[in-house]
C-alpha positions in Angstrom: -86.4 24.7 -205.8 -86.1 28.4 -206.9 -89.4 29.2 -205.2 -88.3 27.6 -202.0 -85.0 29.5 -202.1 -87.0 32.7 -202.7 -89.0 32.0 -199.6 -85.9 31.3 -197.5 -84.3 34.5 -198.7 -87.4 36.6 -197.9 -87.8 35.1 -194.4 -84.2 35.4 -193.5 -83.7 38.9 -194.9 -86.7 40.1 -192.7 -84.5 39.4 -189.6 -81.2 40.6 -191.0 -79.8 37.2 -192.0 -78.5 36.1 -195.3 -80.1 32.7 -195.3 -77.0 30.5 -195.5 -78.3 28.0 -192.9 -81.6 27.8 -194.8 -80.0 27.2 -198.2 -77.8 24.5 -196.6 -80.9 22.9 -195.0 -82.8 23.0 -198.3 -79.8 21.6 -200.3 -79.5 18.9 -197.7 -83.2 17.9 -198.1 -82.7 17.8 -201.9 -79.4 15.7 -201.6 -77.2 18.3 -203.2 -73.5 17.4 -203.6 -71.8 18.5 -200.4 -68.7 19.8 -202.3 -70.8 22.6 -203.9 -73.1 23.4 -200.9 -70.7 25.8 -199.1 -69.8 28.1 -202.1 -73.5 28.2 -203.1 -74.6 29.2 -199.6 -71.9 31.8 -199.4 -72.7 33.2 -202.8 -76.4 33.5 -202.1 -75.6 35.0 -198.7 -73.6 37.8 -200.4 -76.6 38.7 -202.6 -79.1 38.9 -199.8 -77.0 40.6 -197.2 -75.8 43.2 -199.8 -79.4 44.3 -200.0 -80.0 43.9 -196.3 -77.0 46.0 -195.4 -78.2 48.8 -197.7 -81.7 48.7 -196.4 -80.9 48.5 -192.6 -78.2 51.2 -193.0 -80.5 53.5 -194.9 -83.1 53.0 -192.1 -80.6 54.2 -189.5 -80.1 50.9 -187.6 -76.4 50.2 -188.4 -73.6 51.3 -186.1 -70.0 51.1 -187.3 -68.5 51.3 -183.8 -70.4 48.2 -182.8 -69.6 46.3 -186.0 -65.9 46.9 -186.4 -64.5 44.8 -183.5 -66.5 41.8 -184.6 -65.4 42.2 -188.2 -61.7 42.8 -187.4 -61.2 39.2 -186.4 -64.0 37.5 -188.3 -62.9 38.4 -191.8 -59.4 36.7 -191.8 -60.8 33.7 -189.9 -63.7 33.4 -192.4 -61.1 33.4 -195.2 -59.2 30.6 -193.5 -62.3 28.6 -192.9 -63.3 29.1 -196.6 -60.1 27.5 -197.7 -60.7 24.3 -195.8 -62.5 21.5 -197.6 -63.8 18.9 -195.2 -64.7 15.3 -195.9 -68.3 15.0 -197.0 -69.6 13.1 -194.0 -67.7 15.4 -191.5 -69.1 18.5 -193.3 -72.7 17.1 -193.2 -72.3 16.3 -189.5 -71.0 19.7 -188.6 -73.7 21.5 -190.6 -76.4 19.2 -189.3 -75.5 20.1 -185.7 -75.3 23.8 -186.5 -78.7 23.7 -188.2 -80.4 22.1 -185.2 -78.7 24.6 -182.9 -79.9 27.4 -185.1 -83.5 26.0 -185.2 -83.5 25.9 -181.4 -82.2 29.4 -180.9 -84.6 30.9 -183.5 -87.6 29.1 -181.9 -86.7 30.3 -178.4 -86.2 33.9 -179.7 -89.7 33.7 -181.3 -91.2 33.4 -177.9 -90.3 36.9 -176.9 -89.4 40.2 -178.5 -88.7 42.0 -175.2 -85.6 44.1 -175.3 -83.1 45.2 -172.6 -81.5 48.6 -172.5 -78.4 47.9 -174.7 -74.8 48.4 -173.5 -71.7 48.0 -175.8 -69.7 44.8 -175.5 -66.2 44.7 -174.1 -63.7 44.9 -177.0 -62.1 41.6 -176.1 -65.5 39.8 -176.1 -66.3 41.3 -179.6 -62.9 40.3 -181.0 -63.1 36.7 -179.6 -66.7 36.3 -180.7 -65.9 37.6 -184.2 -63.0 35.2 -184.6 -64.9 32.1 -183.6 -68.0 32.9 -185.6 -66.0 34.0 -188.6 -64.2 30.7 -188.7 -67.5 28.7 -188.4 -68.9 30.9 -191.2 -66.1 30.2 -193.6 -65.8 26.5 -193.0 -69.6 25.8 -193.3 -71.1 28.6 -195.4 -73.7 29.6 -192.8 -72.8 33.2 -192.7 -72.6 33.6 -188.9 -75.8 35.5 -188.1 -77.4 32.5 -186.4 -74.6 32.7 -183.8 -74.0 36.5 -183.7 -77.7 37.5 -183.5 -78.7 35.4 -180.5 -75.4 36.3 -178.7 -75.6 40.1 -178.9 -79.3 40.1 -178.0 -78.8 37.7 -175.1 -75.9 39.8 -173.8 -77.9 43.0 -174.2 -75.3 44.6 -176.5 -77.8 46.0 -178.9 -81.5 46.4 -179.8 -83.4 44.0 -182.2 -83.2 46.4 -185.1 -79.5 47.1 -184.5 -78.8 43.4 -184.2 -80.5 42.8 -187.6 -78.4 45.5 -189.2 -75.2 44.3 -187.5 -75.9 40.7 -188.5 -76.6 41.6 -192.1 -73.3 43.5 -192.5 -71.4 40.8 -190.6 -72.7 38.0 -192.8 -71.9 40.1 -195.9 -68.2 40.6 -195.0 -67.7 37.1 -193.8 -69.4 35.5 -196.7 -67.2 37.6 -199.1 -64.1 36.5 -197.2 -65.2 32.8 -197.0 -66.1 32.9 -200.7 -62.8 34.3 -201.7 -61.0 31.8 -199.5 -62.9 28.9 -201.2 -62.4 30.4 -204.6 -58.7 30.4 -204.1 -58.7 26.6 -203.5 -61.7 25.3 -205.5 -64.9 26.7 -206.9 -67.8 25.1 -208.9 -71.4 26.1 -209.4 -74.2 24.1 -211.0 -76.0 25.7 -214.1 -79.2 26.4 -212.1 -77.3 28.9 -209.8 -78.5 31.7 -212.1 -82.2 31.0 -211.2 -81.3 30.7 -207.5 -79.5 34.0 -207.6 -82.6 35.7 -209.1 -84.8 34.1 -206.5 -82.7 35.4 -203.6 -82.4 38.8 -205.2 -86.1 39.3 -205.2 -86.8 37.5 -201.9 -84.0 39.4 -200.2 -85.2 42.8 -201.4 -88.8 42.1 -200.2 -87.7 40.7 -196.9 -85.1 43.4 -196.1 -87.6 46.1 -197.0 -90.1 44.6 -194.5 -87.6 43.8 -191.8 -85.9 47.3 -191.8 -89.3 48.9 -191.0 -91.1 46.4 -188.8 -90.3 43.9 -186.1 -90.0 40.3 -187.2 -93.1 38.2 -186.7 -92.8 35.3 -184.2 -94.6 33.1 -186.8 -91.9 33.8 -189.4 -89.2 32.8 -186.9 -91.0 29.6 -186.1 -91.3 28.7 -189.8 -87.6 29.3 -190.1 -86.9 27.0 -187.1 -88.9 24.2 -188.7 -87.0 24.4 -192.0 -83.7 24.4 -190.2 -84.5 21.5 -187.9 -85.7 19.3 -190.8 -82.6 20.1 -192.8 -80.3 19.5 -189.8 -81.9 16.1 -189.1 -81.5 15.2 -192.8 -77.9 16.2 -192.8 -77.1 14.2 -189.7 -78.7 11.0 -191.0 -76.9 11.5 -194.3 -73.6 11.9 -192.5 -74.2 8.7 -190.5 -75.4 6.8 -193.5 
């Protein structure tokens, strides 16, 4: 499993994501205890997006003015979501739906890398989007980039590179907030987390180094979509069973 986690981290970091949805999909496929899935996903997100935020900022793609309105509302809502512990079946059902949604969005995005001329979002739209995505991030452990990235590109609020930089920093702050929220109520890690942490550290570094300098490959995105779709289906069947 560490090798698979390494691949997930590498692929996600190349598009500015932390990999939360991928780790959840992988853990779902391997029948991981749902009570530890969220904190693990958030923790691994933090490692990968710390590297990604550094890489994308250093490459000149990050804009504080674009980031702050989203973060202002997302951070407290991610903390609140992190404190909530859902029933196992409900959690699996929600995560399954989110994974299938993410797979669909990523697969569609892989069809085209054409960009519009970006224009900043209205403040109210950024604040509202940040609140909703932040809460989903905290309650599930996905990080939020699978929602934020498609939204800001679809609305023409930023370029692909800037979207990756914004997503990476967004996932970092929300994962930290959600992790602290979960920690304040309940926190437990399996012994193998140390190996998973090393795997995402290496994979995240390689992926972020590549992604901050080159456009993400459509093939990479399609591979991500397949992993997410399989994990989502598995989680839904598990919730129903």
